[in-house]
C-alpha positions in Angstrom: 4.7 -38.0 -39.0 2.1 -41.0 -40.2 2.8 -44.5 -38.1 2.3 -46.9 -40.8 -0.7 -49.8 -39.8 2.0 -52.0 -39.5 3.7 -50.5 -36.9 0.8 -50.0 -34.0 0.3 -53.7 -33.2 -2.8 -55.3 -32.4 -3.4 -53.4 -28.9 -2.6 -49.7 -30.7 -5.0 -50.7 -33.8 -7.8 -52.0 -31.1 -7.7 -48.5 -29.6 -8.3 -47.1 -32.8 -11.0 -49.2 -33.6 -12.8 -48.4 -29.9 -12.3 -44.7 -30.2 -13.9 -44.8 -33.7 -16.4 -46.3 -32.9 -17.1 -44.7 -30.1 -16.9 -41.3 -32.0 -20.0 -42.4 -33.9 -22.3 -43.7 -31.2 -21.9 -40.0 -30.2 -22.9 -39.1 -33.8 -25.5 -41.0 -33.7 -26.9 -39.8 -30.4 -26.6 -36.3 -30.9 -28.5 -36.8 -34.6 -31.2 -38.8 -32.5 -31.4 -36.0 -30.2 -32.0 -34.1 -32.5 -34.8 -35.5 -34.6 -36.7 -36.2 -31.3 -36.7 -32.4 -30.9 -38.5 -32.2 -33.9 -40.2 -35.2 -34.2 -41.6 -36.2 -31.3 -44.4 -32.6 -30.7 -45.6 -34.2 -34.1 -46.4 -37.8 -32.7 -49.9 -36.4 -31.7 -50.9 -35.0 -35.1 -49.8 -37.6 -36.7 -52.4 -40.1 -34.6 -55.1 -37.8 -34.6 -54.7 -37.8 -38.8 -54.5 -41.2 -39.1 -57.7 -41.4 -36.7 -59.2 -39.0 -39.4 -58.5 -41.1 -41.9 -60.3 -44.1 -40.3 -62.8 -41.9 -39.4 -63.0 -41.0 -43.2 -63.4 -45.0 -43.9 -65.3 -45.5 -41.7 -67.8 -43.2 -43.1 -67.7 -44.3 -46.9 -68.6 -48.1 -45.3 -71.6 -46.2 -44.1 -72.6 -45.0 -46.8 -72.4 -48.3 -48.7 -74.2 -49.9 -46.2 -77.1 -46.7 -46.2 -77.2 -48.1 -50.6 -77.5 -51.9 -49.2 -80.3 -50.9 -46.6 -82.2 -49.0 -49.2 -81.8 -52.0 -52.2 -82.4 -55.3 -49.3 -85.6 -52.7 -47.8 -86.7 -50.5 -51.0 -86.5 -47.7 -48.2 -83.6 -45.3 -46.3 -83.0 -45.9 -42.8 -86.1 -44.1 -41.1 -84.6 -43.9 -36.9 -83.1 -40.8 -36.0 -79.4 -40.7 -34.4 -76.9 -43.3 -33.4 -80.4 -45.6 -34.5 -80.0 -44.5 -38.0 -77.6 -46.0 -38.6 -77.7 -48.8 -35.5 -79.7 -50.0 -38.5 -77.5 -51.5 -40.8 -76.7 -54.0 -38.0 -79.9 -55.1 -37.0 -81.5 -54.9 -39.9 -78.9 -57.2 -41.5 -77.2 -55.2 -43.8 -73.9 -55.4 -42.0 -72.9 -58.9 -40.5 -73.1 -58.8 -36.6 -68.8 -58.6 -36.6 -66.8 -56.9 -34.5 -65.6 -55.2 -37.4 -69.1 -54.1 -38.7 -69.4 -53.1 -35.4 -66.2 -51.1 -34.9 -66.8 -49.0 -38.3 -70.1 -47.3 -36.6 -68.2 -45.1 -33.5 -65.5 -42.6 -34.5 -62.0 -44.4 -33.7 -60.7 -41.1 -32.7 -63.0 -41.4 -29.4 -61.6 -44.4 -26.4 -64.3 -46.3 -26.7 -64.0 -46.5 -22.9 -66.2 -42.8 -23.0 -69.3 -44.4 -24.3 -72.1 -46.5 -22.6 -71.2 -49.8 -24.8 -67.9 -49.7 -22.5 -68.3 -53.3 -21.0 -70.3 -54.6 -23.9 -69.1 -57.2 -26.5 -68.9 -55.3 -30.3 -71.6 -57.7 -31.2 -73.7 -56.8 -28.8 -73.6 -53.0 -29.9 -76.3 -53.0 -32.5 -77.6 -56.3 -32.0 -81.0 -54.9 -30.4 -81.8 -51.7 -31.8 -84.1 -50.7 -28.5 -81.1 -50.2 -26.6 -79.0 -48.6 -28.2 -78.9 -44.7 -27.1 -76.8 -42.0 -27.5 -74.1 -43.1 -26.1 -73.5 -45.8 -28.0 -71.3 -44.0 -30.3 -69.1 -41.1 -31.1 -71.0 -40.7 -34.2 -74.3 -38.5 -34.7 -76.4 -40.2 -36.6 -79.9 -38.5 -39.2 -82.6 -37.0 -37.1 -85.0 -38.6 -39.1 -87.9 -37.6 -37.3 -87.3 -33.8 -37.2 -85.3 -34.5 -41.2 -86.3 -37.1 -42.6 -84.8 -37.7 -45.7 -86.8 -38.2 -49.5 -83.7 -39.2 -51.2 -79.8 -39.1 -50.9 -78.7 -35.9 -51.9 -74.9 -33.7 -51.7 -77.0 -31.1 -49.6 -78.1 -33.7 -47.2 -75.9 -34.3 -44.1 -76.4 -38.3 -42.7 -74.0 -39.2 -40.4 -70.9 -37.7 -38.5 -68.6 -36.8 -35.6 -70.9 -36.4 -32.4 -68.2 -34.2 -31.2 -69.2 -34.6 -27.5 -68.4 -32.8 -24.9 -65.2 -31.8 -27.1 -64.1 -32.7 -31.1 -63.9 -36.0 -31.8 -60.8 -35.0 -33.5 -58.9 -32.2 -32.3 -59.2 -29.9 -36.0 -61.3 -31.6 -38.0 -65.2 -32.9 -38.0 -66.1 -35.0 -40.1 -70.0 -35.7 -41.4 -71.0 -37.8 -44.7 -72.9 -36.3 -47.1 -76.1 -38.1 -48.5 -73.9 -38.4 -52.2 -71.6 -40.3 -49.8 -68.4 -37.6 -49.9 -67.5 -36.6 -46.9 -66.8 -33.3 -46.3 -64.2 -32.1 -44.0 -64.8 -29.7 -41.3 -61.9 -27.3 -40.2 -61.5 -25.2 -37.3 -59.1 -22.8 -38.5 -61.0 -22.2 -41.7 -64.9 -21.8 -39.4 -63.1 -19.5 -37.0 -61.3 -17.3 -40.3 -64.9 -17.2 -41.6 -66.0 -15.7 -38.3 -68.3 -19.0 -38.0 -66.8 -20.4 -34.7 -65.0 -18.0 -31.7 -61.7 -18.6 -30.5 -62.4 -20.8 -27.7 -65.3 -22.6 -29.7 -65.3 -25.9 -30.9 -68.1 -27.3 -33.6 -71.2 -28.2 -32.3 -73.0 -31.4 -34.3 -77.0 -31.7 -33.6 -79.7 -29.4 -33.5 -77.2 -26.2 -31.8 -74.9 -26.4 -34.4 -73.2 -23.7 -36.0 -73.5 -25.2 -39.2 -77.2 -25.4 -40.8 -76.5 -28.6 -42.2 -75.1 -30.0 -39.2 -78.4 -29.6 -37.6 -80.0 -32.5 -39.3 -77.8 -34.3 -36.8 -78.7 -35.8 -33.9 -77.1 -38.3 -30.8 -80.1 -39.3 -30.0 
């Protein structure tokens, strides 16, 4: 038999409300638990993908800097390795700001792992003579052995250095001379037999990819 609400009294209504709220709370907790089981393992992948996106944007900014360098000096940067793009700051193409300095290293690598960890960002590329391979998590063009005659889509300019491990867990980004940023995916390279099951993609003279041999850490 249904009991009219009016006959329950205040205490009865209060008990019903408390019971309904508890059931609702338990349901929400159950939903959250289920979501955590499925979503938490994906968080590292989302973080890595965000860093890949930020890295891609950095490389596009570096390409704009290379074009600006050519316009300002009527030639392309002639230094090798990190100094290749470090020139953008030391030669005044990029204003020496914290933002500009951070564009010149991969966001997927902790700054604490680099030699610049104890320096202010505005000190990183101010004096090109001090710059070496430990100043960035990017590898630059090896202009000493592979001088740039012109900007071309077949020529690698700057890329993730993958030293000692890959900057991003599954992807290596490389800026080409036409401004395109190429993504080398580990899974695809292994499918093609270019990488072994436990191999990482090397960037530099010993790379498994011919284009990437034209990049240097120093």
